[in-house]
C-alpha positions as CSV (number, residue, x, y, z in Angstrom):
1,M,-19.9,202.9,-110.8
2,K,-16.8,205.3,-109.3
3,G,-15.5,208.8,-111.3
4,Y,-17.5,211.0,-113.2
5,A,-20.7,210.5,-115.9
6,S,-22.4,212.2,-118.5
7,L,-26.2,211.5,-119.3
8,A,-25.3,212.2,-122.7
9,T,-22.8,208.8,-122.8
10,L,-25.4,206.7,-120.5
11,P,-27.0,204.1,-123.0
12,E,-30.3,204.5,-123.1
13,E,-32.9,202.2,-122.4
14,T,-36.3,201.9,-123.8
15,I,-39.1,200.8,-122.6
16,G,-41.8,200.2,-125.1
17,D,-43.1,203.2,-127.3
18,K,-43.4,206.2,-124.4
19,I,-40.6,205.4,-121.8
20,T,-36.8,205.6,-121.9
21,R,-34.5,205.9,-119.0
22,K,-30.9,206.2,-118.0
23,I,-28.7,204.6,-115.3
24,L,-26.1,205.4,-113.3
25,V,-25.3,203.1,-110.2
26,G,-23.3,203.6,-107.3
27,E,-22.8,201.7,-104.4
28,K,-25.5,202.7,-102.2
29,E,-27.8,204.6,-104.8
30,M,-28.5,205.3,-107.8
31,V,-30.1,207.6,-110.0
32,V,-32.4,207.4,-113.1
33,F,-32.9,209.9,-116.0
34,W,-36.9,209.4,-117.1
35,K,-38.2,210.5,-120.8
36,M,-42.0,209.8,-120.3
37,K,-43.8,211.0,-123.6
38,A,-48.1,211.6,-123.4
39,G,-49.9,208.5,-122.2
40,A,-47.1,207.4,-120.4
41,R,-47.7,205.3,-116.9
42,A,-46.4,203.6,-114.1
43,A,-49.2,201.7,-112.3
44,M,-49.6,201.4,-108.7
45,H,-46.4,200.0,-107.0
46,Q,-44.3,200.0,-103.9
47,H,-40.4,198.7,-103.3
48,P,-38.8,199.4,-100.4
49,H,-36.6,201.2,-101.5
50,E,-37.1,205.1,-100.5
51,Q,-37.2,207.2,-103.9
52,I,-36.8,211.2,-104.2
53,F,-38.0,212.6,-108.0
54,W,-37.0,215.9,-110.0
55,M,-39.4,217.1,-111.9
56,L,-37.8,218.9,-114.8
57,S,-40.1,219.3,-117.3
58,G,-43.7,218.8,-117.9
59,R,-46.2,217.3,-116.0
60,M,-47.2,214.5,-113.0
61,E,-50.4,213.2,-112.2
62,F,-49.0,212.0,-108.7
63,T,-50.8,209.6,-106.5
64,L,-48.5,208.9,-103.3
65,G,-49.9,206.9,-100.5
66,G,-53.9,208.0,-101.4
67,E,-52.9,212.1,-101.9
68,K,-53.2,212.9,-105.2
69,R,-51.4,215.7,-106.6
70,T,-49.8,217.5,-110.3
71,C,-46.4,218.1,-110.1
72,V,-44.5,220.1,-112.6
73,A,-40.9,220.9,-114.0
74,G,-39.2,222.2,-110.7
75,D,-41.4,219.7,-108.0
76,L,-39.2,217.6,-105.8
77,G,-41.0,215.0,-103.6
78,V,-39.6,211.9,-101.6
79,I,-41.3,208.4,-101.6
80,P,-41.3,206.3,-98.7
81,G,-39.5,202.8,-98.6
82,N,-43.1,200.4,-99.0
83,T,-45.6,203.0,-99.9
84,P,-47.9,203.3,-102.8
85,H,-47.6,204.9,-105.7
86,E,-48.5,206.0,-108.8
87,A,-47.7,208.2,-111.8
88,S,-49.5,209.6,-115.1
89,F,-47.9,211.4,-117.6
90,P,-50.6,213.7,-119.9
91,E,-47.6,215.1,-121.2
92,D,-44.0,214.9,-122.5
93,T,-41.8,214.6,-119.7
94,E,-38.5,214.6,-117.6
95,V,-37.8,213.4,-114.2
96,I,-35.4,211.9,-112.4
97,D,-35.5,209.9,-109.7
98,V,-32.7,208.4,-106.7
99,F,-33.1,204.8,-105.1
100,A,-31.2,204.0,-101.9
101,P,-30.0,201.6,-101.8
102,P,-30.2,200.6,-106.1
103,R,-32.6,198.8,-107.5
104,A,-31.9,195.0,-108.2
105,D,-35.1,194.8,-110.1
106,M,-35.1,197.2,-112.3
107,F,-32.5,194.8,-114.6
108,E,-33.9,191.8,-113.9
109,G,-37.0,192.5,-115.3
110,G,-39.5,193.5,-112.1
111,D,-40.4,196.5,-113.1
112,T,-43.5,195.4,-114.8
113,Y,-46.1,198.7,-113.7
114,L,-44.1,200.3,-116.1
115,G,-46.8,201.0,-119.2
116,R,-44.6,199.4,-121.6
């Protein structure tokens, strides 16, 4: 995509009964806006893409390379490529992820680690 977008008009994808996401893809990176309901989780996984997360609201119990941390609104983190990580969401949470390069597996059903 080139140009501008509005979060309100991006298509929303529902994943199971606890996760929705909206994706904006550029040539070299992509942004994902997630809404996680309480009880949602992303099981331990890794991918070659660098990932940056930005917590907008709620709480995320996060494990990155063996280090556990509770993340809340305003927290950010960098996940290097090929680093194992997992997350659980004990309350409703909104978070933004930026991936570089874009993750084709999200469009091909390869993100099976998400609690569906």
